[in-house]
N, C-alpha and C positions, 0 to 999 in steps of 0.2 A: 153831276147834277153839280159838285163844288166847280169843279174845273170851266163850266158851264157861267158860270156868276164872275168867274175874271175877267173875260173877253178881251184882257191884253195884258201882257206879261210881257216884262222884260228877262229876256233868258239870264240876262247874269244875276238877276237879282231871285230867280227860279227857288224855291224850296225845292229839295228830295222830294217833298208830295205832290207836289205839281208836275215835277219830271218824269215820275213814276207812270203819270199817265200818257205818256206818249209811247202807246205802245200797238203796233199795225194798225198803225194812224196815216191818215194824209195829208202830205207838206205842200203849198203853192207855193214857189218864191217869187213875187212880181211885185210891178207897182200896183199902188192904190187905183189908179184909176183902170187897170185891166182887171181888177179882180170880180167887178159886177157881173161881168160877161162871162169869166171863168166859173164864176156859183152856179150864172142861170144854167149852163151846159152842165154843169157837175149834178145839179140837184134833180137833172132831168131823170140820171140815172142811179144815181146814190143818196141816199138820206142817211147820212152819217155827219159826225164832226170834222169841218176841214179846219187843220192850223195855216191862216196864214202869216209866211214867216218875211219881217219886213228889217230892211235895215236903214228906215229910216224912222223918226217918230209918228205915227198913225197922225193922221192930219181931219180936215174938214170931209173929206171924203170917207173915211173910216167909219165919222159918226152915221152917217146916211147908211151905210153898207149893212152894220152890224144892225140897226131896226129892220133892214128891210131882210137879210140872211140869219136864223136864228141858232143857224149849224155851225158858224165858222168864228173863231177866235184868233186874235193876233196876237203875233210873236215878235218882239222885235230881236232884231239879233244879227249880231252881224257877219256877214258872207264871207269874211276872210281870216275869222278867229278861230283856231282850231279847236279851244277849249267850251267855246258856246255851241259850234257844231255838232259836240260832241254830245251837250245836252239835248241835243233835238233828238236824238237817238235815229240815226237817218239807217242805220243797217238792218235797223227794224222795224223802219215805215211801210207800211201797206203797198204805198207809192209816192214818188215827191214828181211834183208837176214844176218843171224850171219855164217861166215866159222872158223873151227876151226885152231889152232895153238897152239903151246905150247910154254911156258916162256921158254929163257935159264936156263940151268941147272935144269930146273922142272920135274921130273920124272913123274909127270902126264901129258897126254896127250894132255888134251884138257884147259891146265891150262890159256891158253891166252883169252879164252870166258867164261870161267865159273865167275867170279867176276861180269861183263858185265849181263850178263844171269839173276843173281842172283838181282840184280838193276832191271834190267825192270821187272822183275814178281813184286818184291815189290811195285816198285813206276808209271809203265805205263803198268796196265793193260789193257787198251783198246788196247796197240801197239800188232798188228798180225805180225809173226814172224816165219821165218824158221830156224831152229838151225842144222849144219852139228856136228857132234862128231866121236870123231876117236874110244873111247870106250862107249860101250854102257854103263858100270858101271857107267859112272859120270853122266847119269841121275838123281842118287839119291841125285845129291848135288842140284840139280832143283827146282824139283816137292815137295810139302810138300807131296804130297800123292804117288809120287814116280810111278813106274813099279812094276805091278803085275805079276803072274806067266804067262806061258806060252800056260795054258788053258784057250783058249775063246769058250764061248757058243754062240749060234747064237744071243740074245739078245746084246749082245757087239759089235756086227759086225758093226753095227752104229756111234761107239765113235771113237777117240782119238785111234792111232794105229803108233807106231814105224818101218819101215822097217828097219830090219838089212843085210848089205851085208857083209857077213866075207870075208877076204882077200880068193883071189881062190887058192884051195886044192880039194883036190878029195871026201870033205864030205861038199863041197861048198852047201849053200843052204839061200835062204829066210826064216828068224824067224819071227814071229809078237809076239810084245808085247803088251798087253793095258797101255797105257799111260794115264794121266789125259789130255789129249786134248792136249796134247804138238807134235806142228810140227818138226820133229827131220831127220835129214837124216844122218844116220850113216854107215861111211866106214870101 
């Protein structure tokens, strides 16, 4: 109940008491404009607190979201600061959802999240996460094993896969590529 009253936490100012609540929790790293759609889907299956992690000060959309969704708490944190990320207890979270976005004036479609995912891979190996990518080629930046070819034989069917949904067109189809147990949703 104490943490529900906060609604907006700056992780660098957070007390030990607040940080202690971050155990077996859900994190979503995304932009404010992506959060409503995520929460609408998430709340269909779960009725638990979600910590929305943003690297920007929350704006007007956050004010609307927090009145519509009572189970969301905003945590303002740098996506590249190790000390701040450690306070999120990534190794203890139930699951982290990382939704894609591009940094302004960048020509890499997933540039906003690639450094964050790299930090998670290197420092928080116990963190279970689902990653959304706009460009399947960006998987090569994330895992040292990377993506192999499209030919999948029967013995590989139970390993990690990436499902790629192409932009709708006459050749639209789902492609499956073997990946190194990397949970990714590509658009």
